[in-house]
C-alpha atoms as an extended CHARMM CRD file, in Angstrom:
* protein
*
       281  EXT
         1         1  ARG       CA              7.1480000000       16.9440000000       11.4800000000  PROA      1               0.0000000000
         2         2  SER       CA              9.9640000000       15.7550000000       13.7660000000  PROA      2               0.0000000000
         3         3  SER       CA              7.3240000000       14.2650000000       16.0910000000  PROA      3               0.0000000000
         4         4  TRP       CA              5.7740000000       11.4400000000       14.0680000000  PROA      4               0.0000000000
         5         5  VAL       CA              2.9080000000       10.8600000000       16.5200000000  PROA      5               0.0000000000
         6         6  LEU       CA              1.8900000000       14.5450000000       16.5220000000  PROA      6               0.0000000000
         7         7  TRP       CA              2.2230000000       14.8040000000       12.7250000000  PROA      7               0.0000000000
         8         8  ASP       CA              0.2140000000       11.5990000000       12.2550000000  PROA      8               0.0000000000
         9         9  GLN       CA             -2.6400000000       12.8280000000       14.4600000000  PROA      9               0.0000000000
        10        10  ILE       CA             -2.8140000000       16.3030000000       12.8970000000  PROA      10              0.0000000000
        11        11  VAL       CA             -2.7930000000       15.0570000000        9.3030000000  PROA      11              0.0000000000
        12        12  TRP       CA             -5.3610000000       12.3420000000       10.0840000000  PROA      12              0.0000000000
        13        13  TRP       CA             -7.8420000000       14.7480000000       11.7090000000  PROA      13              0.0000000000
        14        14  ILE       CA             -7.3870000000       17.4520000000        9.0490000000  PROA      14              0.0000000000
        15        15  SER       CA             -7.9280000000       14.8370000000        6.3310000000  PROA      15              0.0000000000
        16        16  LEU       CA            -11.0450000000       13.5890000000        8.1270000000  PROA      16              0.0000000000
        17        17  SER       CA            -12.4280000000       17.1390000000        8.2130000000  PROA      17              0.0000000000
        18        18  GLY       CA            -11.8510000000       17.2800000000        4.4460000000  PROA      18              0.0000000000
        19        19  VAL       CA            -13.7880000000       14.0430000000        3.9990000000  PROA      19              0.0000000000
        20        20  LEU       CA            -16.7140000000       15.3360000000        6.0740000000  PROA      20              0.0000000000
        21        21  THR       CA            -16.6940000000       18.6870000000        4.2530000000  PROA      21              0.0000000000
        22        22  ALA       CA            -16.7570000000       17.0040000000        0.8350000000  PROA      22              0.0000000000
        23        23  MET       CA            -19.5580000000       14.7060000000        1.9970000000  PROA      23              0.0000000000
        24        24  ALA       CA            -21.5850000000       17.6600000000        3.2940000000  PROA      24              0.0000000000
        25        25  GLY       CA            -21.1000000000       19.4910000000        0.0010000000  PROA      25              0.0000000000
        26        26  MET       CA            -22.3370000000       16.4930000000       -1.9830000000  PROA      26              0.0000000000
        27        27  CYS       CA            -25.4090000000       16.1610000000        0.2500000000  PROA      27              0.0000000000
        28        28  LEU       CA            -26.2130000000       19.8570000000       -0.2070000000  PROA      28              0.0000000000
        29        29  GLY       CA            -25.6430000000       19.6140000000       -3.9550000000  PROA      29              0.0000000000
        30        30  ILE       CA            -28.0400000000       16.6960000000       -4.2830000000  PROA      30              0.0000000000
        31        31  ALA       CA            -30.6120000000       18.4160000000       -2.0680000000  PROA      31              0.0000000000
        32        32  ARG       CA            -30.4990000000       21.4940000000       -4.3300000000  PROA      32              0.0000000000
        33        33  PHE       CA            -30.7940000000       19.3840000000       -7.4390000000  PROA      33              0.0000000000
        34        34  ARG       CA            -34.0930000000       19.7640000000       -9.2850000000  PROA      34              0.0000000000
        35        35  LYS       CA            -35.2830000000       17.8940000000      -12.3180000000  PROA      35              0.0000000000
        36        36  THR       CA            -36.7750000000       19.5750000000      -15.3580000000  PROA      36              0.0000000000
        37        37  THR       CA            -39.2880000000       17.7450000000      -17.5220000000  PROA      37              0.0000000000
        38        38  PHE       CA            -38.7230000000       19.8630000000      -20.6200000000  PROA      38              0.0000000000
        39        39  GLY       CA            -36.6360000000       22.7110000000      -21.9960000000  PROA      39              0.0000000000
        40        40  LEU       CA            -32.9100000000       23.2210000000      -21.8940000000  PROA      40              0.0000000000
        41        41  SER       CA            -32.5770000000       24.7080000000      -18.4110000000  PROA      41              0.0000000000
        42        42  MET       CA            -29.8970000000       23.1860000000      -16.2070000000  PROA      42              0.0000000000
        43        43  PRO       CA            -30.9070000000       21.3050000000      -13.0280000000  PROA      43              0.0000000000
        44        44  THR       CA            -29.7900000000       24.0330000000      -10.6160000000  PROA      44              0.0000000000
        45        45  PRO       CA            -31.4840000000       27.0990000000       -9.0690000000  PROA      45              0.0000000000
        46        46  PHE       CA            -28.2080000000       29.0950000000       -8.8650000000  PROA      46              0.0000000000
        47        47  LYS       CA            -26.5470000000       31.6190000000      -11.1340000000  PROA      47              0.0000000000
        48        48  GLY       CA            -22.9940000000       32.6600000000      -11.9530000000  PROA      48              0.0000000000
        49        49  TRP       CA            -20.0680000000       30.9660000000      -10.2400000000  PROA      49              0.0000000000
        50        50  LEU       CA            -22.3540000000       29.1280000000       -7.8080000000  PROA      50              0.0000000000
        51        51  ARG       CA            -24.2850000000       27.6990000000      -10.7440000000  PROA      51              0.0000000000
        52        52  MET       CA            -21.0590000000       26.4020000000      -12.2930000000  PROA      52              0.0000000000
        53        53  HSD       CA            -19.9290000000       25.0360000000       -8.9220000000  PROA      53              0.0000000000
        54        54  HSD       CA            -23.2120000000       23.1910000000       -8.4400000000  PROA      54              0.0000000000
        55        55  ILE       CA            -23.3090000000       21.6780000000      -11.9200000000  PROA      55              0.0000000000
        56        56  LEU       CA            -19.6690000000       20.5470000000      -11.8020000000  PROA      56              0.0000000000
        57        57  GLY       CA            -20.1320000000       19.2620000000       -8.2660000000  PROA      57              0.0000000000
        58        58  LEU       CA            -22.9020000000       16.8890000000       -9.2860000000  PROA      58              0.0000000000
        59        59  PHE       CA            -20.2820000000       15.0060000000      -11.3170000000  PROA      59              0.0000000000
        60        60  ALA       CA            -16.8040000000       16.0340000000      -10.1740000000  PROA      60              0.0000000000
        61        61  GLY       CA            -17.8370000000       16.0120000000       -6.5180000000  PROA      61              0.0000000000
        62        62  ILE       CA            -17.8840000000       12.2170000000       -6.5740000000  PROA      62              0.0000000000
        63        63  PHE       CA            -14.2760000000       12.0810000000       -7.7570000000  PROA      63              0.0000000000
        64        64  VAL       CA            -13.1630000000       14.8060000000       -5.3520000000  PROA      64              0.0000000000
        65        65  PHE       CA            -14.8080000000       12.9960000000       -2.4470000000  PROA      65              0.0000000000
        66        66  THR       CA            -13.3130000000        9.5800000000       -3.2840000000  PROA      66              0.0000000000
        67        67  TRP       CA             -9.8650000000       11.1400000000       -3.7920000000  PROA      67              0.0000000000
        68        68  ILE       CA             -9.9740000000       12.9380000000       -0.4320000000  PROA      68              0.0000000000
        69        69  PHE       CA            -11.4000000000        9.8180000000        1.2240000000  PROA      69              0.0000000000
        70        70  SER       CA             -8.7140000000        7.5250000000       -0.2030000000  PROA      70              0.0000000000
        71        71  GLY       CA             -6.0370000000       10.0850000000        0.6830000000  PROA      71              0.0000000000
        72        72  TRP       CA             -7.3390000000       10.0680000000        4.2430000000  PROA      72              0.0000000000
        73        73  LEU       CA             -6.9760000000        6.2640000000        4.2600000000  PROA      73              0.0000000000
        74        74  SER       CA             -3.2620000000        6.6590000000        3.5000000000  PROA      74              0.0000000000
        75        75  MET       CA             -3.0040000000        7.8970000000        7.1010000000  PROA      75              0.0000000000
        76        76  ASP       CA             -4.9720000000        4.9850000000        8.5500000000  PROA      76              0.0000000000
        77        77  HSD       CA             -1.9970000000        3.2100000000       10.1600000000  PROA      77              0.0000000000
        78        78  GLY       CA             -4.1580000000        0.5290000000       11.7610000000  PROA      78              0.0000000000
        79        79  ARG       CA             -6.9950000000        2.7730000000       12.9280000000  PROA      79              0.0000000000
        80        80  LEU       CA             -9.7440000000        1.2550000000       10.7630000000  PROA      80              0.0000000000
        81        81  PHE       CA             -7.9130000000       -1.4240000000        8.7980000000  PROA      81              0.0000000000
        82        82  SER       CA             -5.3350000000       -4.0090000000        9.7770000000  PROA      82              0.0000000000
        83        83  LYS       CA             -1.6380000000       -3.2460000000        9.4210000000  PROA      83              0.0000000000
        84        84  PRO       CA              0.2780000000       -4.9500000000        6.5910000000  PROA      84              0.0000000000
        85        85  ILE       CA              3.1690000000       -5.9990000000        8.8230000000  PROA      85              0.0000000000
        86        86  PRO       CA              3.5670000000       -8.8020000000       11.3880000000  PROA      86              0.0000000000
        87        87  ASP       CA              4.0280000000       -7.9950000000       15.0530000000  PROA      87              0.0000000000
        88        88  ALA       CA              7.3840000000       -8.2100000000       16.8100000000  PROA      88              0.0000000000
        89        89  SER       CA              6.7900000000      -11.7170000000       18.1990000000  PROA      89              0.0000000000
        90        90  GLN       CA              5.8500000000      -13.0700000000       14.7680000000  PROA      90              0.0000000000
        91        91  ILE       CA              8.9850000000      -11.5630000000       13.2230000000  PROA      91              0.0000000000
        92        92  GLN       CA             11.1240000000      -13.0960000000       15.9510000000  PROA      92              0.0000000000
        93        93  SER       CA              9.4870000000      -16.5010000000       15.5000000000  PROA      93              0.0000000000
        94        94  PHE       CA              9.8700000000      -16.2620000000       11.7200000000  PROA      94              0.0000000000
        95        95  ARG       CA             13.6010000000      -15.6580000000       12.0800000000  PROA      95              0.0000000000
        96        96  GLY       CA             13.9870000000      -18.5860000000       14.4650000000  PROA      96              0.0000000000
        97        97  LYS       CA             17.1440000000      -17.2630000000       16.1150000000  PROA      97              0.0000000000
        98        98  SER       CA             18.6390000000      -13.9350000000       17.1070000000  PROA      98              0.0000000000
        99        99  ILE       CA             21.0980000000      -12.0130000000       14.9550000000  PROA      99              0.0000000000
       100       100  TYR       CA             23.6410000000      -12.4740000000       17.7500000000  PROA      100             0.0000000000
       101       101  GLN       CA             23.4000000000      -16.2510000000       17.4020000000  PROA      101             0.0000000000
       102       102  ALA       CA             23.6830000000      -15.9660000000       13.6170000000  PROA      102             0.0000000000
       103       103  VAL       CA             26.8030000000      -13.7830000000       13.7390000000  PROA      103             0.0000000000
       104       104  LYS       CA             28.5350000000      -16.2780000000       16.0540000000  PROA      104             0.0000000000
       105       105  GLU       CA             28.2380000000      -18.9140000000       13.3050000000  PROA      105             0.0000000000
       106       106  ILE       CA             30.4310000000      -16.9150000000       10.8960000000  PROA      106             0.0000000000
       107       107  SER       CA             34.1030000000      -16.0410000000       11.3620000000  PROA      107             0.0000000000
       108       108  PRO       CA             35.5810000000      -12.7990000000        9.9800000000  PROA      108             0.0000000000
       109       109  GLU       CA             37.7260000000      -14.8480000000        7.5560000000  PROA      109             0.0000000000
       110       110  ALA       CA             34.5990000000      -16.1090000000        5.8150000000  PROA      110             0.0000000000
       111       111  PHE       CA             33.7720000000      -12.6330000000        4.5010000000  PROA      111             0.0000000000
       112       112  LYS       CA             37.0460000000      -12.5220000000        2.5650000000  PROA      112             0.0000000000
       113       113  THR       CA             35.5730000000      -15.0530000000        0.1160000000  PROA      113             0.0000000000
       114       114  LEU       CA             32.8380000000      -12.5950000000       -0.9000000000  PROA      114             0.0000000000
       115       115  GLY       CA             35.2250000000      -10.4400000000       -2.9230000000  PROA      115             0.0000000000
       116       116  ASP       CA             34.5000000000       -6.7620000000       -3.5860000000  PROA      116             0.0000000000
       117       117  SER       CA             31.0930000000       -6.3990000000       -1.9440000000  PROA      117             0.0000000000
       118       118  SER       CA             29.5920000000       -2.9850000000       -1.3650000000  PROA      118             0.0000000000
       119       119  GLU       CA             27.1890000000       -4.3090000000        1.2520000000  PROA      119             0.0000000000
       120       120  VAL       CA             26.9040000000       -7.4960000000        3.3130000000  PROA      120             0.0000000000
       121       121  GLU       CA             23.8770000000       -8.4610000000        5.3660000000  PROA      121             0.0000000000
       122       122  ILE       CA             23.3290000000      -11.3300000000        7.7820000000  PROA      122             0.0000000000
       123       123  PHE       CA             19.7670000000      -12.5220000000        8.4160000000  PROA      123             0.0000000000
       124       124  THR       CA             17.9160000000      -15.5940000000        9.6010000000  PROA      124             0.0000000000
       125       125  THR       CA             14.8250000000      -17.3500000000        8.2840000000  PROA      125             0.0000000000
       126       126  GLY       CA             13.2680000000      -20.3400000000       10.0330000000  PROA      126             0.0000000000
       127       127  GLY       CA             16.3830000000      -20.8070000000       12.1570000000  PROA      127             0.0000000000
       128       128  GLN       CA             18.6760000000      -20.8530000000        9.1100000000  PROA      128             0.0000000000
       129       129  THR       CA             21.4500000000      -18.2860000000        8.7700000000  PROA      129             0.0000000000
       130       130  PHE       CA             21.9750000000      -16.5290000000        5.4350000000  PROA      130             0.0000000000
       131       131  VAL       CA             24.3690000000      -13.8930000000        4.1270000000  PROA      131             0.0000000000
       132       132  THR       CA             23.6370000000      -11.5700000000        1.2310000000  PROA      132             0.0000000000
       133       133  SER       CA             26.4140000000       -9.8790000000       -0.6950000000  PROA      133             0.0000000000
       134       134  ARG       CA             25.5940000000       -6.8560000000       -2.8090000000  PROA      134             0.0000000000
       135       135  SER       CA             28.0530000000       -5.8530000000       -5.5190000000  PROA      135             0.0000000000
       136       136  HSD       CA             27.9900000000       -4.3940000000       -9.0260000000  PROA      136             0.0000000000
       137       137  PRO       CA             26.6610000000       -7.5770000000      -10.7420000000  PROA      137             0.0000000000
       138       138  GLY       CA             23.8090000000       -7.8090000000       -8.2660000000  PROA      138             0.0000000000
       139       139  LEU       CA             22.7080000000       -9.6160000000       -5.1030000000  PROA      139             0.0000000000
       140       140  LYS       CA             24.1200000000      -13.0200000000       -4.1550000000  PROA      140             0.0000000000
       141       141  LEU       CA             22.9670000000      -15.3090000000       -1.3620000000  PROA      141             0.0000000000
       142       142  PHE       CA             25.1960000000      -17.5210000000        0.7890000000  PROA      142             0.0000000000
       143       143  LYS       CA             24.8060000000      -19.9440000000        3.6910000000  PROA      143             0.0000000000
       144       144  PRO       CA             27.5840000000      -20.7640000000        6.1940000000  PROA      144             0.0000000000
       145       145  LEU       CA             28.4750000000      -24.4710000000        5.9200000000  PROA      145             0.0000000000
       146       146  THR       CA             31.2910000000      -23.9410000000        8.4080000000  PROA      146             0.0000000000
       147       147  PRO       CA             32.3240000000      -20.7960000000       10.3030000000  PROA      147             0.0000000000
       148       148  GLU       CA             35.0860000000      -20.2120000000        7.7190000000  PROA      148             0.0000000000
       149       149  PHE       CA             33.1880000000      -21.0770000000        4.5270000000  PROA      149             0.0000000000
       150       150  LEU       CA             30.1810000000      -19.4120000000        2.9220000000  PROA      150             0.0000000000
       151       151  SER       CA             28.5360000000      -21.4990000000        0.2390000000  PROA      151             0.0000000000
       152       152  PRO       CA             26.2530000000      -20.1060000000       -2.5200000000  PROA      152             0.0000000000
       153       153  ALA       CA             22.7000000000      -20.8630000000       -1.5110000000  PROA      153             0.0000000000
       154       154  LYS       CA             19.0520000000      -20.3960000000       -2.4060000000  PROA      154             0.0000000000
       155       155  ILE       CA             16.1650000000      -20.0640000000        0.0070000000  PROA      155             0.0000000000
       156       156  MET       CA             13.9660000000      -23.0970000000       -0.4350000000  PROA      156             0.0000000000
       157       157  GLN       CA             10.1820000000      -22.9170000000       -0.3490000000  PROA      157             0.0000000000
       158       158  SER       CA             10.1420000000      -25.5670000000        2.3750000000  PROA      158             0.0000000000
       159       159  GLU       CA             12.2810000000      -23.3000000000        4.5780000000  PROA      159             0.0000000000
       160       160  ILE       CA              9.8440000000      -20.4190000000        4.0610000000  PROA      160             0.0000000000
       161       161  ILE       CA              6.8550000000      -22.6260000000        4.9040000000  PROA      161             0.0000000000
       162       162  ASN       CA              8.6010000000      -23.8600000000        8.0350000000  PROA      162             0.0000000000
       163       163  ALA       CA              9.3160000000      -20.2680000000        9.1100000000  PROA      163             0.0000000000
       164       164  VAL       CA              5.6610000000      -19.2760000000        8.5750000000  PROA      164             0.0000000000
       165       165  LYS       CA              4.5460000000      -22.2480000000       10.6720000000  PROA      165             0.0000000000
       166       166  MET       CA              6.8200000000      -21.0180000000       13.4590000000  PROA      166             0.0000000000
       167       167  SER       CA              5.2250000000      -17.5420000000       13.2870000000  PROA      167             0.0000000000
       168       168  TRP       CA              1.6260000000      -18.7840000000       13.0910000000  PROA      168             0.0000000000
       169       169  PRO       CA              1.8270000000      -22.0900000000       15.0320000000  PROA      169             0.0000000000
       170       170  GLU       CA             -1.9190000000      -22.3880000000       15.6210000000  PROA      170             0.0000000000
       171       171  VAL       CA             -2.9280000000      -21.9000000000       11.9710000000  PROA      171             0.0000000000
       172       172  LYS       CA             -2.6510000000      -24.4250000000        9.1620000000  PROA      172             0.0000000000
       173       173  ILE       CA             -1.2340000000      -23.4730000000        5.7830000000  PROA      173             0.0000000000
       174       174  GLN       CA             -3.8340000000      -23.8350000000        3.0630000000  PROA      174             0.0000000000
       175       175  SER       CA             -1.6730000000      -23.3060000000       -0.0230000000  PROA      175             0.0000000000
       176       176  THR       CA              1.1900000000      -21.3350000000       -1.5710000000  PROA      176             0.0000000000
       177       177  GLN       CA              1.5730000000      -19.4860000000       -4.8480000000  PROA      177             0.0000000000
       178       178  LYS       CA              4.1910000000      -17.4190000000       -6.6080000000  PROA      178             0.0000000000
       179       179  LEU       CA              3.0100000000      -13.9870000000       -7.6590000000  PROA      179             0.0000000000
       180       180  GLY       CA              2.7820000000      -13.2070000000      -11.3550000000  PROA      180             0.0000000000
       181       181  GLU       CA              2.8280000000       -9.8830000000      -13.1570000000  PROA      181             0.0000000000
       182       182  SER       CA             -0.9780000000       -9.8960000000      -13.3980000000  PROA      182             0.0000000000
       183       183  ASP       CA             -1.5360000000      -10.3390000000       -9.6540000000  PROA      183             0.0000000000
       184       184  ILE       CA             -3.9340000000       -7.5510000000       -8.6620000000  PROA      184             0.0000000000
       185       185  TYR       CA             -2.7980000000       -7.4950000000       -5.0270000000  PROA      185             0.0000000000
       186       186  GLY       CA              0.9550000000       -7.7930000000       -5.5560000000  PROA      186             0.0000000000
       187       187  ASN       CA              1.5610000000       -5.7970000000       -8.7260000000  PROA      187             0.0000000000
       188       188  LEU       CA              0.3900000000       -2.2560000000       -7.9540000000  PROA      188             0.0000000000
       189       189  ARG       CA              1.1320000000        1.2170000000       -9.2720000000  PROA      189             0.0000000000
       190       190  GLU       CA              2.3530000000        2.1030000000       -5.7850000000  PROA      190             0.0000000000
       191       191  GLY       CA              3.7240000000       -0.3530000000       -3.2440000000  PROA      191             0.0000000000
       192       192  SER       CA              4.2370000000       -3.4080000000       -5.4620000000  PROA      192             0.0000000000
       193       193  LEU       CA              5.6860000000       -6.5150000000       -3.8430000000  PROA      193             0.0000000000
       194       194  PRO       CA              9.1090000000       -7.8150000000       -4.9790000000  PROA      194             0.0000000000
       195       195  LYS       CA              9.0690000000       -9.9080000000       -8.1520000000  PROA      195             0.0000000000
       196       196  ASN       CA             10.2710000000      -13.0770000000       -6.4400000000  PROA      196             0.0000000000
       197       197  THR       CA              7.5440000000      -13.1250000000       -3.7880000000  PROA      197             0.0000000000
       198       198  LEU       CA              5.9050000000      -16.2400000000       -2.3750000000  PROA      198             0.0000000000
       199       199  ARG       CA              2.3350000000      -15.9870000000       -1.0750000000  PROA      199             0.0000000000
       200       200  VAL       CA              1.5260000000      -18.3320000000        1.8000000000  PROA      200             0.0000000000
       201       201  ILE       CA             -2.2430000000      -18.5980000000        2.3230000000  PROA      201             0.0000000000
       202       202  LEU       CA             -3.2790000000      -19.4180000000        5.8790000000  PROA      202             0.0000000000
       203       203  ASP       CA             -6.4120000000      -21.3410000000        6.7850000000  PROA      203             0.0000000000
       204       204  ASP       CA             -7.7490000000      -18.8710000000        9.3350000000  PROA      204             0.0000000000
       205       205  PRO       CA            -11.0440000000      -16.9200000000        9.5290000000  PROA      205             0.0000000000
       206       206  GLU       CA             -9.3930000000      -13.8260000000        8.0090000000  PROA      206             0.0000000000
       207       207  LYS       CA             -7.8790000000      -15.8490000000        5.1110000000  PROA      207             0.0000000000
       208       208  THR       CA             -4.5340000000      -14.2160000000        5.7930000000  PROA      208             0.0000000000
       209       209  TRP       CA             -1.8770000000      -14.0300000000        3.0900000000  PROA      209             0.0000000000
       210       210  VAL       CA              1.7670000000      -13.8750000000        4.1680000000  PROA      210             0.0000000000
       211       211  HSD       CA              4.0950000000      -12.5330000000        1.4750000000  PROA      211             0.0000000000
       212       212  ILE       CA              7.7830000000      -13.4410000000        1.6850000000  PROA      212             0.0000000000
       213       213  ASP       CA             10.5820000000      -12.1430000000       -0.5210000000  PROA      213             0.0000000000
       214       214  MET       CA             12.4300000000      -15.2900000000       -1.6440000000  PROA      214             0.0000000000
       215       215  GLU       CA             15.6480000000      -13.3060000000       -2.1650000000  PROA      215             0.0000000000
       216       216  SER       CA             15.8320000000      -11.5820000000        1.2160000000  PROA      216             0.0000000000
       217       217  GLY       CA             13.9020000000      -14.2210000000        3.1660000000  PROA      217             0.0000000000
       218       218  GLN       CA             11.8640000000      -11.5430000000        4.9100000000  PROA      218             0.0000000000
       219       219  ILE       CA              8.1320000000      -11.0000000000        5.3560000000  PROA      219             0.0000000000
       220       220  VAL       CA              7.2210000000       -8.0600000000        3.1290000000  PROA      220             0.0000000000
       221       221  SER       CA              3.4570000000       -7.9960000000        3.6730000000  PROA      221             0.0000000000
       222       222  VAL       CA              0.6530000000       -9.5560000000        5.6790000000  PROA      222             0.0000000000
       223       223  MET       CA             -2.7030000000       -9.1960000000        3.9600000000  PROA      223             0.0000000000
       224       224  ASP       CA             -5.9900000000      -10.3340000000        5.4840000000  PROA      224             0.0000000000
       225       225  LYS       CA             -9.5770000000       -9.5560000000        4.3860000000  PROA      225             0.0000000000
       226       226  SER       CA             -9.3660000000       -6.0710000000        5.8920000000  PROA      226             0.0000000000
       227       227  ARG       CA             -6.1160000000       -5.2930000000        4.0810000000  PROA      227             0.0000000000
       228       228  ARG       CA             -7.4280000000       -6.5840000000        0.7620000000  PROA      228             0.0000000000
       229       229  LEU       CA            -10.4110000000       -4.2510000000        1.0830000000  PROA      229             0.0000000000
       230       230  TYR       CA             -7.9740000000       -1.4310000000        1.8540000000  PROA      230             0.0000000000
       231       231  ARG       CA             -6.1980000000       -2.1660000000       -1.4370000000  PROA      231             0.0000000000
       232       232  TRP       CA             -9.3600000000       -1.2570000000       -3.3860000000  PROA      232             0.0000000000
       233       233  LEU       CA            -10.3800000000        1.7260000000       -1.2650000000  PROA      233             0.0000000000
       234       234  PHE       CA             -6.9110000000        3.2840000000       -1.2910000000  PROA      234             0.0000000000
       235       235  ASN       CA             -4.9970000000        2.1090000000       -4.3780000000  PROA      235             0.0000000000
       236       236  GLY       CA             -8.1390000000        1.7490000000       -6.4520000000  PROA      236             0.0000000000
       237       237  LEU       CA             -9.8200000000        5.0540000000       -5.6520000000  PROA      237             0.0000000000
       238       238  HSD       CA             -6.6920000000        7.1760000000       -5.1890000000  PROA      238             0.0000000000
       239       239  SER       CA             -4.7530000000        6.2530000000       -8.3270000000  PROA      239             0.0000000000
       240       240  PHE       CA             -7.3430000000        4.3320000000      -10.3900000000  PROA      240             0.0000000000
       241       241  ASP       CA             -5.4010000000        1.1020000000       -9.8330000000  PROA      241             0.0000000000
       242       242  PHE       CA             -8.0150000000       -1.1590000000      -11.3870000000  PROA      242             0.0000000000
       243       243  PRO       CA             -7.3870000000       -4.2330000000      -13.5950000000  PROA      243             0.0000000000
       244       244  GLY       CA             -7.4270000000       -3.3400000000      -17.2670000000  PROA      244             0.0000000000
       245       245  LEU       CA             -6.8750000000        0.3600000000      -16.6020000000  PROA      245             0.0000000000
       246       246  ALA       CA             -3.8010000000        0.8550000000      -14.3950000000  PROA      246             0.0000000000
       247       247  ASN       CA             -1.3990000000       -0.7760000000      -16.8720000000  PROA      247             0.0000000000
       248       248  ASN       CA             -3.2230000000        0.3180000000      -20.0000000000  PROA      248             0.0000000000
       249       249  ARG       CA             -1.2980000000        3.3760000000      -21.1390000000  PROA      249             0.0000000000
       250       250  PRO       CA             -2.1660000000        5.9520000000      -22.3650000000  PROA      250             0.0000000000
       251       251  LEU       CA             -5.7980000000        5.1970000000      -21.4120000000  PROA      251             0.0000000000
       252       252  TRP       CA             -4.9880000000        5.5100000000      -17.7100000000  PROA      252             0.0000000000
       253       253  ASP       CA             -3.2390000000        8.8590000000      -18.3500000000  PROA      253             0.0000000000
       254       254  VAL       CA             -6.1980000000       10.2560000000      -20.3090000000  PROA      254             0.0000000000
       255       255  VAL       CA             -8.7430000000        9.2150000000      -17.6680000000  PROA      255             0.0000000000
       256       256  MET       CA             -6.6110000000       10.4800000000      -14.7860000000  PROA      256             0.0000000000
       257       257  LEU       CA             -5.7930000000       13.8240000000      -16.4210000000  PROA      257             0.0000000000
       258       258  PHE       CA             -9.4380000000       14.3690000000      -17.3450000000  PROA      258             0.0000000000
       259       259  MET       CA            -10.6520000000       13.6830000000      -13.8020000000  PROA      259             0.0000000000
       260       260  LEU       CA             -7.8920000000       15.8220000000      -12.2670000000  PROA      260             0.0000000000
       261       261  THR       CA             -8.7330000000       18.7090000000      -14.5890000000  PROA      261             0.0000000000
       262       262  ILE       CA            -12.4430000000       18.5250000000      -13.7810000000  PROA      262             0.0000000000
       263       263  GLY       CA            -11.6380000000       18.3050000000      -10.0670000000  PROA      263             0.0000000000
       264       264  PHE       CA             -9.2700000000       21.2850000000      -10.3010000000  PROA      264             0.0000000000
       265       265  VAL       CA            -11.8160000000       23.4820000000      -12.0980000000  PROA      265             0.0000000000
       266       266  PHE       CA            -14.4880000000       22.4530000000       -9.6020000000  PROA      266             0.0000000000
       267       267  SER       CA            -12.1740000000       23.3660000000       -6.7100000000  PROA      267             0.0000000000
       268       268  ILE       CA            -11.4490000000       26.7770000000       -8.2760000000  PROA      268             0.0000000000
       269       269  THR       CA            -15.1900000000       27.5110000000       -8.4640000000  PROA      269             0.0000000000
       270       270  GLY       CA            -15.4670000000       26.6100000000       -4.7850000000  PROA      270             0.0000000000
       271       271  VAL       CA            -12.6440000000       29.0030000000       -3.8710000000  PROA      271             0.0000000000
       272       272  VAL       CA            -14.2450000000       31.8250000000       -5.8750000000  PROA      272             0.0000000000
       273       273  VAL       CA            -17.6870000000       31.2240000000       -4.3420000000  PROA      273             0.0000000000
       274       274  GLY       CA            -16.2060000000       31.1080000000       -0.8300000000  PROA      274             0.0000000000
       275       275  TRP       CA            -14.1260000000       34.2460000000       -1.3960000000  PROA      275             0.0000000000
       276       276  LYS       CA            -17.1210000000       36.1850000000       -2.6720000000  PROA      276             0.0000000000
       277       277  ARG       CA            -19.1540000000       35.1070000000        0.3230000000  PROA      277             0.0000000000
       278       278  LEU       CA            -16.4070000000       36.3290000000        2.6610000000  PROA      278             0.0000000000
       279       279  LEU       CA            -16.2510000000       39.7010000000        0.9090000000  PROA      279             0.0000000000
       280       280  LYS       CA            -20.0060000000       40.1470000000        1.3510000000  PROA      280             0.0000000000
       281       281  ASN       CA            -19.7130000000       39.5340000000        5.0720000000  PROA      281             0.0000000000
């Protein structure tokens, strides 16, 4: 686990083998399926535990497969889908200046005006230097007017747009929008974007969305067509993060617990069938 590259490769290939195994099981289950025109007999030629495994697999196998598949996608890391982060050159262009240049603009005396801060951070956005002060009341943003004076500030939308233009100089900006609570790409069960996030929509072939946190002034996500598809294949299939269901409690809990229970029972039948087959051999 200490070697991220080795861990990443092992988990990815093991997960892929799980996907292929689940797919093979579904193909075999469908091939063994037989329809009955009358009577109450079940559509399976098997008996005992294998019969139960086959019948459950015709339904639960779909959920098991999609859950393993979506879990495998959590290890994608740019293999099949685009990464949700900008590259190093885009980050540097978005900042507009180095942290060394930003620090030179502020004297040590200026930090005395921040009071009892538990954490102070200096960052740049679009060539502008900002200072955040974190204390018990919350996060406050400042901008150095002079080396000795930090003035309360707020990151303007025009400054964000200018920074995005610096990072993507060859692409025009189509529009901007602030994310609401009902945004299906920003408000997720896992990996939600910050509340005060601005979406900058680029006019490129991939219809790229650049998400910037208006409080920290940092790019928190880059989402193109590939990444938006990933949202449905991973978040949707893995945790049932679908509009109308994900935030509808306790409906989401009932559906999820039911599917997990069916998948668990189905998996137990598979273990029993496999163990019995090993004992015979």
